[in-house]
N, C-alpha and C positions, 0 to 999 in steps of 0.2 A: 779508323773508327772501329770501336768495339761495341757491338749491340748486346745489351744486357738481356739474358734469357727472361722471358715473361714480361718485358717492358717494351713500350713502343718507341721510346726515345733512344738517342745515341749519346754516348759520352764523347765530348770533343777530345782531340789529342792534347797531350800535355804540352805546355809551352816549350820552345826549342831547348831551353836549358835543362829540362827535366829528363831524367833517365828512368825507364820502366824496368823492373827486375826481369820480367819475362823476355824483354828484348835482348838482354845480355845473356840469358841462359839458352834461349832457343828451344825450350822444351816443347812449346806448342808447335813449332815448325817440324820438329822431328816426329812428334806424335801424329801429326796430320799426314806426313809422307809415309809413315809406316802403315797407317790405316788405308791409304790409297793403294799401296802395294798388295795388301791382303785382299782387298775387294777385287782388284784386277785378277789375282790368282784364282779367286773363287769363281769369278765369271767365266774364266777360260776353262776351268775344270768342269763346271756344270753344263754350260752351253744351253741354248734353246730357251723357251719361255719358262719352263719349269725351273730352270736354274736361276732365274731372276728372283724367285720367291724364297729360295733357301737362305740367302744371306739375311733377308729380312726376318726370318724365323729362327735364326741362330740364337742359342741361349745367352751368348755374351752380349748381344745387343739388347737395347731397351725394349724393342718390339717383341723379341723372343721371350723376354721375361714376362711381359704382359700376356703373351699367348699362353705360357705355362700356367699363369695364374687363372686365366679365363677358363681353361678346360675343366679343372676340378670344380670351379664355381658353377659352370653350366651343368655338369653331371650331378652335382649336389642339388641344384634346383629341379632337375628332371626327377631325381629320386624322391625329393620332398613332394613334388606335385603328384607323383604316382601313389606314394603312401597316403597323402591327404585325400586323393580321389577314392582310394579303396576304403579308407576309414569313413569318409563321408557317405559313400554308397552303402556301406554296411549299416551305418547309423540310420540313413534315410529308409533303408529296407526294413529295419526293425520297427521304426516309427510307423511306416506304412502298414506293416503287418499288425501292429497294435490297433491302429485306427480301423483297419478293415475288419478285424475279428470282432472288435467291440461294437462296431456299427451293425454287423450282421447279427450278432447275438442280441443286441438291444432291439433291433427292428423285428426279429422273430418273436422275442418275448412279448412285445406289445402288439403283435398281429392279432386281428380279430379271430376269435374262436380257439386260440391256443390254450388259454386257461380252461375253457369249457371242455377241451378234449381230455383233460385228466379225469373227468367224471364219467367218460364213456366206458363201455365194457372193455374195449380193446384200444387203449391210447396209441399203441404202435401202429395200428392200421390207419388211424387218422393222421398221425404226425409224421410217419416215415416218408410218404410222398412229398409232403410240404418241405421237410428238411432237405431232401435230395434236390428238389427244384431250386430252393434258395442257394444251396451249396454250388450248384452248377452256374446259376446266374451271377452270383457274387464272386466266383473264382476263389473259393476257399477250399481247404482240404477236407474239413469235416464240419458238420453241424449235428450235435448230439443233444437230445432232450433227456433229462434225468428226473427221477423222482427225488423227493426231499431226502431220501436215504442214500442216494447216489447210484441207483440202478438205472442202466441205460434203457430208454424206450425206443430210441432210434440210433442208427449208426450206418455209415457208408458200407461197412462190412456186416451183413446180416448176422453172422455168427457171433458178433460182439454184443448183440441186443440181449438184454437181460443180465449182463455181467456188470460188475462194479466199475464205476468210473475212476480213472487214475488221474488225480489232480486235487487241487484245493477247491472243493465246492461248498465246504461248510459255511464260509462267510456269506455266500449267495443265499443259502437257506435262511440266514438271518437278515436278508434284505440288502446286502452290500454286493457291489459289483467287483469282480476280481479279474485282473489282467496280469498274466504271468508268462514268462519265457521258460520253456521246458525242452528237453531232448527226448522225443518220443521215437516211435518206430519209423516215422517218416523223416526223422532228422530234427535239426533245431527248428522249433516252431514257436509261435506266440498264440496263446489261447485266451479267450475272454469268457468268463462265467457270469451270467446275468440271471437274477431271480425272475420267475414268472409269477405275477400276482393275480389273484382273483379280483372280482369287482369290489369286495370289501377290504382289499389291501393286504390280505394274507398271502404268504408265499405258498404256492401249490406245487411248484416244480422249479427246475433249473434248466437253462439252455446253455450249452458251451459251443463256441465256434473257434476253429483254429486254422491257421495258415502258416505254411513253412516260409522261412525267410528266403529260401531259394526261389519260391514262386514269384515274390515281389522284387527279386534282385535282377542282376544281369546288366545293369547300367555300366558297371566298371569294364566289362569285356568290350562294350561298344566305345567307350571313351578313351581307354588306355592306348590303343593304337594311335589315336589322334595326338595324345600327349607325347608319345615317343616320336612321332613324325615331326611335331613342332620342335622337339628337343634336337633332333638331327639337323633340321633346318637352321636352328639357332647356332649350333656348333659350327656348321659350315659357314654361316655368315660371320661368326666370330673369327674363324680362321682367315677368311678372305679379308675382313676388315683389319685384322692385325697385320697381315702381309702388306696391305696398302699403307697403313700407318708406319710400318717399319721402313718401307722404301722412302717415305717422305722424311722420316727421322734421319735416315742415312744421308740423304742429300743435305739436310739442314745442318747436321753435326759434322759433315765431312768425314764420316766414318769413325769418329771418336766414340769410344765406349764410355760407360758411366765413370769408371775409375780414372780414365785419362782426363775427362772433363773436370772431375773433382780436383785432381792435382793441378790442373791448369789455373783454376780460380781460387785455390785455397788461400793465397797470400793477398788477394785483391778484393775479397768479398766485402770487407768492412768499408773500403773506399767506395766501391761501386754502389753500395746500398745506403750509405749514410749521407744523403744529400743535404740534410738540414743541420748537420753537426760537422765540426771540424775534426779530422782524423789525422793523427801523427804517429808514424812508426819510427821508433828510435832503435838503432842497433846496439849491440853489446858494447861497442867502442864509443858510444855517445854521439855517433853521427846520425844525421837526419836521413832516414831511408825514404820516407814518403810523407808528403803533406798535401792534402786535397785543397781545393780552391777555398772552402770555408775556413780552413785553418790558416791559409795565407791571409784572408781578410780579417779574421779575428786577432791574429798575433802581429799583423803587419810584416810578414816575412818577405825578404827580397826574392827576386825571380830565380836566383840560382841557389836557393836555400838547400835543396835536396843534395846530399853528398857532403855537406859541410857539418862541422860539429855544432851542436846546439848551443854550447857556451860561446861560440863566435857569432851568433846571429843577432846579438844586441837585445835579447829579451830581458824582461824583468827578472832580477836574480831569483825571486821566489818561484816563479813559474818555470824558469830554466832549471833550477835545482830539482824541482819535482820531476821534470821530464828525464833528466840525466840519471836520477837515482833509481828509477825503475820500480819504486815501491808501489804497492797496491793503494789506490785512492778511489773513493766513491763520492762524487758530487761535492768535491771540495771547491769552495768559492774563493776566487782570487780576483783582485782588482788589476786589470790590465788597461792602462789608459783610462778612458771613461766608461769602460765596460766591466760588468761583473760576469766572470766566466765560471761555469760549473765544470770542473775537471774530474774525469774518471779515468783510471789507468790500471792496466793489467799486464802481466808478463806474457810474452808470446811463446815461451818454451815450456809452458805447463803441459801441453799435449804432445810434446816431442818435436815442436817446431823449432825454428832458428831462435837463437838467443836475442833478447831485446825486449821491448815493451811497446804496447799500442795504447794511445791516449785519445779520448774523445773530449772535445771542447763544445760547450753549449752556452750561448749568450742568454743569460737569465735576466738581463736588464729589461728588455721588452716584455719578457714573460711575466716579470713581477708587476710591471705596469698593467699588462692585460689582466693579470690575476686580480689586481685591485679593482679594476673596472668591472670584471666579471662578478666579483663578490658584491660590489655595490648594486649591480643589476639583479643579482640573486636576492639580495635583501629587499629590493623594491618589489620584485615579483612576489616574494613571500608576504610583504605587506598587503599587496593587492589581493592575494589569495586569502589571507586571514580576514581581510575586510569583507570579502565575499561570503565567508563562513560566519563571521561574528555579527555583521550588520544585517538587520532585517529578520532577527529570530522571532520577533513578535509583530503584531499588526497595530502597535501603538506608536503614534508619531513621536512623542517625547522620548520614549525608550529607544526608538531607532536612532534619533539624533544623539542620544547619550552614548549609544554603542559606537557611533562614528567617531566621536572625540576620544573615546577610550582606546580605539585602535590606533588613532593618529598620534597620541601622546604616550610615551616620549620617543617612539620610533621614528617619527617624521618631524614633529614640531614639539616645542616646549610647552606651548599653550594652544588650545583649539576651542573655537566657539561656533555655535550654530544659531543663526537668527532666522526665524520663520515668520510669515505673516499670520496674524490671528485667525484669518479665515482658513488657513491650512490646518491649524490645530483643531478647528471645529469640523474639518472634513469638507469644507467648501472650496470652490475655486479661488485662487489668490486674487486679491485686489492690489494692483500695482501701486495705487495711490495711498494705501494705508501704511501705518508704521509697522516696523518689525518688532519682534519680541524675542529676547534671549531665551532660547529653548534648552540648550545644553552647553556645558562648559567643563573643561578638564585642563589640568596643568601639572607640571612637575612640583609646583608649590601652590599653597592655598591662599597666599597673601597678595596675589597679583592685582593691580589696580584696574581690572577690567570690569565691565558691567556684570552684575550678578544675574543668575537665572531668574526669569520672570520680569526683568526690567524691559520697558519699552525702549527701542533703539531708534533714534532719529538720525538719518544719514545726511551729512553735510553735502551740498551740491557738488563740490569739487573734490571730495574725498575719493580714495581708491574704491571704497565700497559702492559709491554712487556711480563711478565709472564702470564697475563690473556689472551693476544692475542695468545700466543704460546700454552697454554694448553686448551684454549676455556672454561675455568672455572673461576668463580669469585675468587678474591683474597682479603683477609682481612689483613690490616696493622693496628693493634691497636695502635702502637706507630710510627708515621710517621717519626719522626726524626731518628729512628733506621733502616728505610727501606733501604736495600742495593741497590746501583746504582741509586736510585731515583734522587738525585741532580746532576748526572754526567754531563748532557748536559748544564744545566743552574744553576750552584751553587748559584749565587747571588739571583735568583728568589726563589730557594728552601729555602735559609736562610730567605728570607722575608716572605715566606709562614709559616714557623715554628714560626718566631717571631710574626707573626700576631695572632697566637693562634690556627691555624689549627693543630690538633694533631692526628687525626685518619682518615683512608681512606678505602673505599670499592670500588674496580673497577670491573665492570661486562661487559663481552663482549656482544654486541648486535648480537645475532645469529638468522639467518633465514634459517632453514634447515642446509645444510652443509656450508653455507657461513657466514662469520663474517662481519657485516656491519660497526662496529666501537666499541666504548667503552663508557660506562657511569660511571662517577666517583662521589661518594658521599663523602663529606668532613664534618668533625665535628669540631666545634670550641667553640660554646657557651656552650655545655653540657660537663662537665668534664669527664663523663664516656666514655670510648672508645666503638667503635662498638664491638659486640660480635657475636658468631656463629649463634644465632637465627636471628639477624638482617642481617647477611650475606645471610641466606636463604630467608629472606623477600626481600632483594635487588635483588636477582636472580629472584624471582617470579615476582617482579615489572617490571624488565627490560624485562623478557620473554614476558609479556603481551604487553609491549610497542613495542617490536621488531616486533610483528605481524603487528601493525599499521604502523611502519616505512617501513617494507618491502612492504606492500600494497601501501603505498604512492610512494615508489620507482618504483614499477611496473607500477603504474598509470602514473607517470611522464614519463617513457619510452614510454608507449603506446600512451599517449597524445601527446608527442613530435613527434612520428612517424605519428600519424594521422594528426597533424597540418602541418607537412612537406608535407605529401601526399596531403592534401587539398590545401595548398597554391601553390603546384606545378601544381595542376589541374585548379586553377583559373587564369584569365588573369593577367599577371604582368604589362603590359602596354596596353594602349588603342590604337587601330589603328588610324592613321591619316586620317581624313576626314573633309569635310567642311559642311556637312548637319546639324550637331548637335554639340553644345558645351556641353560636358559631364563631370560630376564629380560623384564620387562613394565613398562608404564606405562599408567595410566588417568587421564585428565584430564577431569573433567566440565565441561560448559559452564555458563554462568549459569543457563540453563534446563535442568533435568535431562533427559537424552536416553535413548536405548535402545541404546547401544553396549555390547557385551559380548565377552568372550573366555573361553577355557577350555582346560585341558590335561587330557586323559583317558588314563590308562594302559589299554592293551588287552592281551589275551592274546598270548603269543609275544614278549614284550619290546617290543612295538610301542607307539607313543604317537600319540594323535590331538590335533591342534591345531584350535581353532575360533575364528573371529572373525566377529561379526555386528553388524548395525546395524538398529534399528527406526526407521523414519521418524517424526519428530515429537518432541515434548518433553513433559515433565510425568509425572504419576503413571501415566497410561495407557500411555505408552511404556515406562516402567520395569517396570510389571507385565507387559506383553506380552513384554518382554525376558526376564523371569523364567520365563514359561511356555515360551518357545522354548528357553532354556538347559536347563530341566528335561527338555524333550522330547529335546534332543540327548543328554543323559545317558542317557535310557532307550533311545533308538535305538542309541546306541553300544554298549550292553550286548549288543545283538543281533549285534554284529560284522558290520554291513552294509557293503558297499562305499560309497564317498563319494557316487556318483550316486544310489544307492537311498536313502540317508539323506536327501539333499536332496529327493528326491521325496516322502518321507513328511512332511518339514517343510512342503513346499509344500501338501500336502493339509491339514495341521493349520492353517496360516494361513488357508486358504480357509474351513475350518470355523469358525475364530474370527470371521472377517468375517461369516459367515452368522449366527452366534449374536449378534454385536453389533448387526447390522441388525434382527434380530427384536426387539430391546429397544426400538425406537422410533426416530423420525427423528433425535433428538438424541444417540443412543448413539454414542460414538466408534468408529471402525473402524480396522483396521490398513491404512493406505493404502500400505504397502510395507515390506518387510524384505529385507535382503541377508545372505548368509552365505558363508563360505569354510571348507571342511572338508578337512583334510589328515591323512593317516595315514603315519607314518614307520616303516619296518622296518629295525632296525639291522644285521641279518645281511646282507641284500642291499644295504643303503644306498639302497633305493628308496623314493620318496615318491609316494603317490597323492593327487591333489588334484581337487576339483570346486568350482565357485563358482556362486552364484546372484545375479547382478547386483552382485557385489562387486568392488572393484579387485583387479587381479592381484597375487600375492605377488612379492616381490623375492628374488632368490637372490644371495648374495655368496660367491664362490668363495674358497678359502683364499688365493689370491694377490691378492684385492681386487677382482676384476672383478665388476661389478654387472650383472645381467640381470633382466628381468621375465619370469616364467615364462609360457609360452604355454599358458594354461589356457582351454579353451572357456568363453565367457561365457554362462551360462544366464540365463533371465529371473528377476527378483526373485521372492521367495517370495510365494505367494498368487495369482499370475496364471495359473498352470497352462497346459496346452496344449502345452508343449515339454519333451522329456526333457532331463535333465542328462547331461553327459559327464565322464568322468574322464581326467585326464592323468597320466602316470607320469614321474617324473624320477629319474635316478640321481645322487645327491649324493656328492661326495667328502667324506671325513671332515674335519671342521673347517669345512665350509660353513655359512653362516648363512642361515636361512630367515626372512624378515621379513614378518609379517602385520600389517595395519593397517586402520583404517576411513577413510572418505573425509574425515573432518574433518582429517586430517593433510595431505592433498594438494589439497583443494579448498575454496574459500570464495567469497563474493560478488565479491571483487576479483581472483580468480585461477582460471583454468580448470584442469581436472585434468591436462592435458598439461604445463602449466608446473610444476604441483606434482610430477608424477612425475619430471620432469627435475631439479628441485631435490633431490628425495629421492635420486635416483641419485648426485648429486654428494656429498651428505652421507654416504651409506653407503660410498662409495669412500674417503672421508677418515676414517671412524670407526675406532676401535680394534678389535682382533680379538675381544674378548669381547662377549657379548650385553649386559652391563651398560654397557660403554663405548659400544656402538652406540645403546642407548636414550638415554643421556645426550647424546650428540652430536646426535642427530636432534631431540630435544625442546628442547634449548637453542637451536637455530637456528630451529625451526619453531613453537614455542609462542607464540601471540599473547597480548597483554595481557588481552584479554577474548574468550575463544574463543567463536565463534558456534555451534559444534557440539562434541559430545564427541569425544575423541581416545582411541583404544585402539591400543596398539602392543605386539606380541608378537614377540620375537626368539629364535630357537632355533638353537643351534650343534650340528651333528650329531656323534654318536659312532658308532663301529662296534663290533659284537660279533664279535671276531676268531675265526679258526678254532680257536684253542686253547680256546675256551669253547663250541664247537658240535660236536656229534657227529651225523652223518647216516648212515643205513643204508638200503639197499634190501632189501626183504623179499620172499622168494619166496612165492607164494600156496599154501604147503603148511603143514600143522600142525607139521611137524618144524622149521620155520624159527623157531618161537617160542623154543626153547631157545637157538639161536644168537644171537638178538637179546638175550636176557637176559645171556648171557655177554659179549658185546661191550660192552653198556652198563655192565655191572659193572666192566669194565676201565677204562672212561672215568671212572667214579665214583671208583675207587681213585686214578687219576691226579689227579683234582681234589681229593682229600682228603675225599670224601663217602661213606666207607664206611658211615657210620651210616644212610644213606638207601638202601643197596643192596637190602635186603629189600623195603621198600615200593615201590621203583621197579620191581623185578622183578615184583611182584604187579600193579602198575598196567599195565605194558607187556604182561604176559601176557594180561590180560583185554582190553586195547584191540587188541592185534595179533590175538588169536584172533577177536574180533568182526569185524575187518576182513577176515580170511581167510574166515570163514564167511559173512558177509553183505555184504561190500563187493566191489569190483572192482579188479583190478590196474590200474596199478602201485600197490604199497603201499610207503610210506616211513615211516621213523621218524626223528625229529629230537629231540635232547635239548639244551637250552640251559641254561648255568650263568650266570644273571643274579642279580638280587636274590632269586630263587627258582629252584628246579630245575624246569624246564618240560619235560614229555614230550609230544610231538606224534606222532600216528599219522594219516597221510593216505592216502586211496584215491580212486578216480575215481567212486565211487558218491555219489549225492545223498541217499541214505536216512540219516536221522539216528536214532541209538539213543535210547531213552527209559528213564529210570529207573523201575523198578517194584518192588513188594514181591512176592517169590516166595512162593508157598504152601509149606507143609511137605512137600507131596507132589510139588512141581515138581522136575525134574531140573536145570533151568537157570534163568537169569533173575537170578542173584545177582552177576554180574560187575560191572555198573555200580554196584550198591549198594556193593560192596567198594571200588570206585574212589572213590566219593563219600565214604565213611567214611575212607579212607586219605589222600586228597589234601585240600589246603586249599581249592582251587577246581578245577572242571572244567567243560567246555562244548564246544560245537561251533561251528565257523565254516565258512561255505561259500566256496569259491573257484571260479574259472572252470573248473577241471578236476575238481572234486569237492568233498570236504569234509575237514576236519581235526578230530580229536578230541584235545583237549588236557587236561592236568592239571598243576596247580602244587603243589609241596611247599615249605614254608619251609625255608631253610637253617639249619643249626646256627649258634649265635651265633659260634662260633669260625671258621666258614667264610664268614660274610657278607662280601660285597664292599663296600669303602668306596665312597662316592659319588665319582665322578671329579671 
């Protein structure tokens, strides 16, 4: 038995007829005997315990060579460690000196009273004790205070006081700190120069602190002995370890040196190491010198083949001629029996060895079969990988199904179809009793007689598809024409499918948890081989991966539909009828439903409020929050508040919503931000009051087409609090367009808001004069194919309520003025053709003006507006609001507002900066109603 170095197994002896070359030469026996004699002589000459280590460390042995290599390595490591230690200590000392000097100088420069000492009659008397005290405490070599001209006020050596400072102090005079390394009288040192500033920030002096590197050093002297001691211990351990390893190697190699072992195994290395290939050594005379067991098996050699001529072994003439020729060959394939052998051959005398050749034989028959199966497995893994990448790129059910059939054709099947339940396409849970619908189809040709996309698919009870749906398992039909029940529902189409050449089918259910979403069918026509069991497993894995994407798209479709429905239910469906503004709007939801909204709110006095807002985020939570904010704006606007006060109330509401959401747990979503723009337009004065909370500024297009962005103060987004909102007032010419929008129109990931505003300015300048034309022009140019954010656009063209439809009167604060007011208003009503409303108008104005005279403060004014309703307004400078109450039968007063409320359609109070306005509206007679402009 010969044990192979570095291997645990043993090689069995050659069969009895085999002859080994080393047995005939006896080289190993002679080398071993010579080594034993040398070892015995060494032991006798050395004697004792110390003599046992010398053979192990002799340079001719492997252990001795290892020891010779270890010694310089250990010494180099020690030297490197010492040099690194010295360099590190020097670097650390310098850094410590820089930090200490800078810290001392900065601390002294900022000490109380230092700057004031420069104004004293004798700065040295006040500063010298302090510098010496800090120098001693901080362990630095000097702390020197200088004037701005560099004259020393203090120094550890009193003789140096009053002399010029040596160093760069000029940058410190200009307010900069200087840290530098210099060589002074004390040796290498680091000094820091720091400016001393007065209370007004001017530099009145300079302080310099320095410390020598020797003072902060000394670590190397303490650590270097430890490093040297560790190096000596390591060298001793290496010597002892090498000696022990050498003794073990001597016993295992029987005293053979490296050269002797190399010569012993030089002719047998290929045989002993090539266990998976046949190895044949042929001599120069054409005789077989050596053949291993694999060569015997591959060539069918007899037991006594070694020593015989190759030509006499009965081998195939082609392979025998190659072995005898000795020519160089590389992976030449030869047919030997039923095997394909790859033969490589090289001469053995190229490196000075014996004449002859060595050939290796490798059976490539099994390798090629394995290679084919490995290639097939690689292609299938590649198909599954590509399916994982290509299927599910969107959250659309139909597109996901189409991606699946595109991946499968033609790499796996010649035709592929996907049939899903209608409920799945709508995003609902599948109904197993309903029919399927062809959702996607692909094939190597377009004329296959399969059902087209969109066709309802009814499954025959005994068909493979019905079996797959019932068992929830894939079904393989290798011969489609023999499948039972398949052609039952449509025999004519089934015959055309078979006649077309489609001969094999795999149908796989699309499963998502316990639910079956539909079926995927793979058809084969071009390839003559039918589908097999391995391809059935591959189809199941392919559909299982795609089913996850289909189910995700189904769930997204359902949630997206719910969110869109909720969002549209919260947005205005129609705009209220009013005469102050001509309005057009557009709302484009993103793929993920967001929180953008807009609103148009008629206000008393023929005024109109415009609102545009945006809740950060997407999904149901953003839409629901948008609905809450829109409802709040409706409620707050009914109070007729100024824009800044309304935004302030909205800000408090969003903050309360955040607090409520956070109290629901860590996973409860919060309103991370909301913006809003609120504008109120008054058609009589043509003034518009605006306030915004973190929202983009509105655009104003003048009647001549000039575009400007209104300078409205930008308040913080809603919910942040802490800052009040401000209102800006604009006077708009009649026919001006006020453009309100959300940030999705002017900002996205690829474009900043400044660029978007510039493009919007250009589009508005080129748009038509009507709001509808403006909306169309802007969105046709700015609408992306797949909007990442919602877009809300509201365009309002202003109208004016002319003097012919407005009556304004100043009222004297006397009871007798009430009759005059009634008479003058009646004349205006007659001029407007509203004689029918004269009595009720006189009653309303009598009560309102009387209340203003009795309880209000001058000036008192009356304004009557003829709009879509007759509006009567009485204003005074008092902030006291009247309240409606029921008067008792014994009360003398208190019935005025009750009569107003019963007579008018609506009435109320709004506050202004100068007081309040009591208003009342009466519907116009049908004949007198104004048409919408």
